[in-house]
N, C-alpha and C positions, 0 to 999 in steps of 0.2 A: 841929512846927507845919505844916509841908508835908506830912506824910503825913495829917494831919487833913484837910486841904482836899481832898487826892486821894480821900480815903474819903467826903466828902462828895459830891463829883462823882459817884462811882461810885453813891451812894444815890440821887442825883436821876435819873440815865440809867437806872437798872436796872443787873443784874449782867450783865457782858459776858465771855462765855467765849472765850479764845482759845489757841491753841497754836504752838509753832514747830516745824516739820518740816524734814526734810532731804531734798532731791531734787536728784540729780544733783551732789554736792559742794557744794551752795549751802544756805543756810538761809533758811526764810521764816516769816514771822509771818502766820499766817491766824486768821480768825473765821468762823463760819456765814454762808453767803450772800456771800462775798468771791469774787472774780474774781481768779485769780493768774496770770500769764504766767510760765511755766517754758521752760526750754530742751527741745527735742525728747525725748520720753520713748521710751525703748527697747521695741521691739515695733511691733506694728501696732495703731495706735489710729484709732477714727473717731469722728466727732460723736456724742455721746450715749452713747459708754462708760463705764461705771462704773470708778472708779480707786480702790484702798486703798492709802494711804501708811502704812506701818508703822513708819518711823523717826520718831518722835517725840521730842522732845529736851525739850519742856515744855509742861505744860497749865495753865491758870490759869483756874478758873472763878468768879473774883469772891470767893470766901469762902478758897479755900485753893491753894498752888501746888504743884505735883509736878513735881520736876526729876530727870530720868533720869541715870544714869551709865553709858555715854554716852545709851542710850536708856530709854524708859520700856515696861517688858514688858506686854503686852497691849491697849497703848493704839494706836489707829488713827485716822486721819482719813480720812472718805471723802469722794469727790467725782465729778464727772461732766465729761467733755470738752465744751468750749463749741465750740471751733474749733481747727483746726490750721492756721496762716499761718507766712508767712515775714516776717521785718523788713525795713525799707527797704535798699535796696542801698547797700553803701558800696564805694568805689573802692579797689583796691590797686594801688599804682605803684611800680615800681623803677625808678630812675632814676641814672645815672652822667653826670656832666658831663663835657663835651669828648671823648666816645667814641662819640656817637651810639646809645648804648643806653637804650631806653625800652621798658618791659612794662607793660601794663595789665590788670588782671582785676577782676572784680565779685564780690562775695559777699553772699548773705542768708543770714542766720541763721534756721534753721527753729525755731519755738517753738509752745508749746501753751497755750491758754488753759484754766483749770480752774476750774469752780465747786466751791466748798467745800459740801458737804450738811451733815456732821455731824462732830462731834469726840466721839469715845468712848475 
């Protein structure tokens, strides 16, 4: 019965295509038009550069689902770099009581925002 309700919801909204891609050891569920924040990509990237993600683990176009073992051969997700920024600063503190030992450092994790253009 629950599957029937899901199918009816998809019927009303239209068919939604999404995929699961692997970037830097993490998996992301993406659809066309999404903006995804991923950890810093290797290589020199600039705003507006085109990127192709070839490690596609799953593709669902609303009618059928393709699952890779572990990846789908020939499948690719194309996107563009929206911006390259760093996350909010976190404080890293090392402290030992009663010994006058205190070290403070800060860290800002770099990450890239990617807009998904197409799933093929």
